[in-house]
N, C-alpha and C positions, 0 to 999 in steps of 0.2 A: 797414533798406532795403538797406544795403550787403551784409548777410549773405545776403539772398535773391537779390541780383543776381549775386553771385560765381559760383555754380554755372552760371548761365545763360551767363555769359561764357566759362567753361571749356568748356562744351558747344559753344558756337559755335566756339571756337578748335580743338577736336578735330575737328569737322565740316569746318572749313576745311582742316585738315591732311590729313584723309582725302581730301578733294576734290583737293587738290594732288597727293597721292600717286597717286591713280587717274588723274589727268590726265597725270602724268609717265609712268606705265606705258602708257597708251593711246597716247601720242605717241612711245614708243620705236620706233626704226626696225626694220624687218624685216631681219635679217642674212641674208647669202647662205647661210651654213651652215644657218640655220633654214629658209630657203625650200627648200633641197635636201632636208632631212630631211622636211619636210612633204609635198613632192611624192613622194618615195619611199614614204611611208607611205600616201598617199591615192590615187595614180594607179591607174586601173582596169586598165590593161594589165599593170602589175607584179603586181597581185593575181591576174590571170588566169594569168600565168606561174608564180606560186607554186602555184596549184591544179593546173596541168599537171604540175609537178614532183612534187607530192604523189601525183597519180594514177599517175605512172610508178613511184614508189617502192612504191606498193601493188601494182602489177602484178609487180614483182620478187618479192615474197613470194608472190604467187599462182603465179608460174612455179615457184618452189621447191616449193610444195605439190603440184605436179603429179607429183612423185616418189612421193607417198603412194599406197598401193594403193587400189583401188576396193573398198569393202565394202558390199554391198547385202543388207539383211534384209527379209523379207516374211512377213506373216501373212495367210492367205487362208482364208475359210470360205464354203462354197457349199451350195447345195441344187439337186439336179437328177437327171436320169436317167442311166443308164450303158449305153444300147444300143450295141452294137458291130456293125460291118459290115465285111466284107472289101471292098477296093477302093481304088483310088488317090485321093488328095486333095491338091490344091494350093491353099493359101489365098493369094490374090493381093489385097492391099489390104484384106482383111476378116479380123478376128481369128477363128481357128478354135477349136473346143472341144477340151478335153483329157479328155473322158470315156473311160473304159476299162472294158470288161466283156465277158462272154461273148456270142458271136454267137447270136442267136435267130432262129427262123423267121419271126417277125412282130414288129411294133412293140408295145412295152408301155410303160406309163407309171408303172412302179414308180420311186419317187423317194425319196431319203434325203439326209441331210446329209453333207458331206465337208469336209475341211480340208487345207491345205498350209502347211507352215512350212519356210522355207529361208533359208540365208545363203550368199552368193556373194561370193567375193573374187577380184580379178584385179590382179596387180602386175607392171608392166613394170619389172623391177629392173635391167636392163642395156640401155642404148640406144646403146652404142658412141660415147659423147660427144655424142649428139644433144640430150639434155636439158641438158647443161652448156653447149652452144653457145646454146641458147635462153635460158638464164639470163644468159649473157654479152650476148646481144642486148637483154634487158630492162635490164641494167645500163648498156649503151651508150645506151639511150633516156633513162635517168636522167641520165647525164653530159651528154647533149645538152640536155635541158631545164634542167639546172642552168646550163650555159654560156649558154643562151638567157636565163635569168633575170638572170644577172650582166651580160650584154650589154645587156639592157633597162634595168637600173638605171644602168649606165654612160652609155648614150646619153641617158637621160632626165635624168641629173644635168647632162650637158653642155648639154642644151636649156634646163634651168632657169637655169643660170649665164648662158648667152647671152641669154635673155630678160630676166634680171635686169639685165645690163649695158646691154642695149638700152633698157630702161625708164628706167634712170638717165640715159642719154643724151637720151632724148626729154623727160624731165622738165627736164633742164638746158636743152634747146633752147626749151622753153616759157618758162622764166625769162628766157632771152636775148631771146626775141621780145617778152616783156613789157617788158624794159628798153629794147629798141629802140623800142617804141611810146611809152614814157615820154619818151625823148629826142626822138622826132619831134613829140610834143605840145609839148614845151618849145621846140623850134625854131619850131613853128607860132605859139606865143604871141609870140615875138620878131619873127617875120616880120609877123604881123598888126599888132603895135604899130607897127613901122616903116612899114608900108604905110599905116596910117591917118594917120600924121603926114606922109606924103609923102616919107619918106626913101628908100623903095624902090618899085620899080614894082609894079603890081597883079599882074603875072604871078608874082611871087615867092610871093604868097599862094596862088595856084592850085597852084604846084609843092609848097608845103608841105602843102596839103590832100591832094594826090595821094600824097605820101609817108606821111602819117598813114593814109590808106586802105590803102596797100600794107602798112604795118606791122601794121594790124589783120587783114588777110587772112592775113599770114604767121603771126600769132599763132593764128588759127583753124586753119590747116593744122597747126601744131605741136601744138595740143590734140587734133585728130583723130588724128594719128599717135600721140600719147601714149595715147589711149584704145584704139587698136588693139593696141599692144604690151602695155598693161596687161591687156587681155582675154586675150591669148596667155599671159601669165604666170599669170593666174588659172586658165586651163585646165590648164596643166602642174601647178599645185598642187592642182587639183580643189577650188577654193574659189570663192565668189561674187566677181565683179569688184568691186574696191574701190579707193579712192585709197591705194595702197601708199606708206608712208613708208619709203624705202630708205636704206641706208648710203651717205652721200656721201663717205666717206673715200677712195673710189677716185679722186676728182678731185684729191686732195692727195698721193698717193704712187704709186710704181711698184713692180713686183715686185722683190724683192731677189735672187731666184734665177730664172734663166731656162733653165738647162741640165738635161738629164735623161740618165741612162744606160740608161733602159729601152729595150728593143728593140721594134720594131713587132710582132714575133711574140707579145709578151705582152699586146697589146691585147685586151680582152674580145671585140671583134668578130671578130678573127682566131681567137681560141680557139673561138668558136662555129662558124665555118666549118670549123675543124679537127675539131671534134666531129662534124659531119655526115659528114666523110670517114671518121672512125673508126667511126661507126655503120654506114655503108654497107659497110665492110670486114667488120664483124662479121656483118652481114646476109648477105653473100656466103658466109662460112664456115658460117653456119647452114643456108643453102639446100643447100650441098654435103653437109652431114651429114644432112640430112633424108631422103636416099635410103637411109640405112643401116637394117638390120633392127633388131628389138627382141626381147628375150628376156623371156617372160612366165611367171610362176608363177600358177597358178589353182587354185581349190578350191571345191567346192560340197558343202554338207551339207543334206539334205532329209528331212523327216519328213511323212508323210501320215496322215490318218485317214479312215475311211469308215463309214457306217452299213450297208453291204452286207456280209454274212457271206462268209467266204472260200469257202464251199460254195455260194454263191448260183448258182442256175440258174433262168431264167424259167419253164422248163417243169417241171422235176423238183423243184427245191428253192428256191422263191422266198422265201428267208429274208433279210430286211432289216429295219432298224429306222428309224423316223422320229423317234426321240428325238434332240434336238439335242445332248445331251452325248455320246451314242454316236458321233455323226458328227464331233465336233471332237477326240475323244481320239486322240492319236498312236498308231499301231499299226505302221507300217512306216517304216524309215529307210534312206537310202542316202547315200553320199558318193563324190565323185570328186576326185582331185587329180592335177595334171600339170604338165608343163613344155612350153612351146611357143615356137617362134621364128617370127616373121612378117616377111615382106619383100615389099613391093609392087615387083615387078621392073620394071613399066612406069613407075614413078616416075622412073627414070633419064632417060628421054626427056622426061618432063614437066618436070622440074626444070632440065634443061640450058639451056633458053631463059630461064628465070627467072634463073639465075646470070649468063647473058650480059647480060640486061637490067640486072641490078644492077651489073655491072661498068661499063656505060655510065653509069649514074647516078653511080657513084663518080668517074669521069672528069669528069663535069659539075660535081660538087662541087669537084674540084680546080681546074677552070677558074675557077669563081667565087671560090675561095680566092685564086688568083693575081691575079685582078682587084682584089679588095679590098686585098690586100697591096700591089699597085702603087699604088693610089689613096692609101693611107695613107702610103706612102713619099714620094710626091709632095706630099702635104699637110704632112708634116713639114718638107720642104725649104721649102715656101711659108711655113710658120709661122716658121721661122728668118729668112727674108727680111723678112717683115712685122714681126717683132720688131725687127730692126735699123732698119728705116725708121721705125717708131713711136717708138723711143727717140730718133732724130734729130729727129723732130717735136716731142717733148716738150722738147728743148733749144732749139728754135727759136721755139715759139709764145709764150713770155713776151716775147721781144723784139718779135715782131710785134704783140702786144696793146699793149705799152707805147708803141710808135711810133704805132699807130692811135689810142690814147687821147690822146696828146700832139697828134697832128694834128687830131683833132676839137676838142679844147680850143682850139687856136690858131685854127682856122677859125671857131669860134663867137665868139671874142673879136673877130676881124677883121671878121666879118659884123656884129656888134653895133655896131662903129665905122665901118661903111660902107667897109671896106678890101678886101672880097672879095665875090663874088656867091653867089647861092643854089646854083648848080651845084657850085661847089667845096665848099660846106658839105654838100651832099647826098652827094657822093662820099666825104667824110670820114666821114659818118654810116654809109654803106654799108660802108666799110673797117673801121670799128670793130665793126659787127655781125658781119662775117665773121671778124674776129680773135677775138671772143668765142666764136663757134661752133667755130673751129679749136682754141681753147684747151680747150673743153669736150670735144671729141671726141678730142683727142690722148692724154689720159691713159687714156680708156676703150679706145682702140685698142691700147694696150700690154697691157691686161688681156685684151682679145679675142684678141690674138696669142698670149698665154700659154695661154689656154683652147684655142685651135686646136692648139697644140703638145701640150697635155695630151691632147686628144681623139685626135690622130694617134698618139702614142706609147703611149697607154693608161695613162700615169702621171698619173692625176687628182689624186693627192696633191700633185704639184708645184704645182697650182693651189690646192687646198684649204688647204694648210698656210700659205698667205700671205694668206688672207682670214679675216674674222671669221665 
């Protein structure tokens, strides 16, 4: 009996161990670094920016391929008549015929097969820098899209970090609201007991009930706020809203490093606005060069076949063949090669206003660059000031909390012994709740200040290397 029971016990122990291991893994907190990586991988706008960048890179190669010559080959086989007639002809909007033959006194319907084989090439091999400027313009678009992608990743990382810290704060405030409700219920029990025995007035019981209701409402508000921030973080991560278990070590430590040597000009947002200016300058240069002429090499080789004999005459010698092979056999060939230079002279007047408009666009981009640069400079100063104030708050809140906890304990003991009133106890309860909230927020404010500084300076590693 023991022999048969032992494997079952071992199996149960293994299953229990696997259950504990799976439970431990599922309860592991979502680290901030993991949240940022998930958001950068899943967020739709970042994927869109990557596709824009890939499209721009493909267009660069397409622009380079424009230097290749145009080579057109054609094989044509026909069947028809060759009546010729003296007189002018202008084909407007309608394809004309290419029939050629002797002029006859009247219409005839002698028909045979014919063929045309040709290859045509045209190569604009020298453009006075126009093609090079177009390639530079395509490269400028790649650089702009690349800067836009980096900016989007940077801004989204900051958003995720901010939402993560905000969710940590709201979760802590829910815990504080629950603790405050528990204290209010405990006070209510004491008040109710003393009121029933006649040691306190009945109004104390009403005040205690009101305090419990207020604490419940505060807990509901805290939960609603937590749900809203949780949903925001889920959107940034592009995952379904869930009860995130976050890293609570932010409440126990402050950043060890708060200074950065990075200049605001290295901020990915600034670099994006600078890339727009660069692209606009390159566009202006391209427009100026687009008025320049181009030098072309061209060549045509053509072979024709016809079922009509070279002595064919409708009246005297109507010699022609309706055999298909006679019509498609090449019998006459010609070639043409040459060099041409083309220049649209009126393009100077057309391009002039386009260049002027592009220069205005460049100035507009510079104005926006200056605006963003000023905003980030001011934000960096604000971040330093907030960091200083937040560090002072971290030093002060433990004393505030300890004093409020001691006061609440003293008022509770005094009230139980009939030495103070319900109003004093209620004020002590409120002071303790406020001290808990200030203590929870103080540490997060330091990290938020550091995040603000990293966002302004562009040195996001200053923030990342101090978090898990």
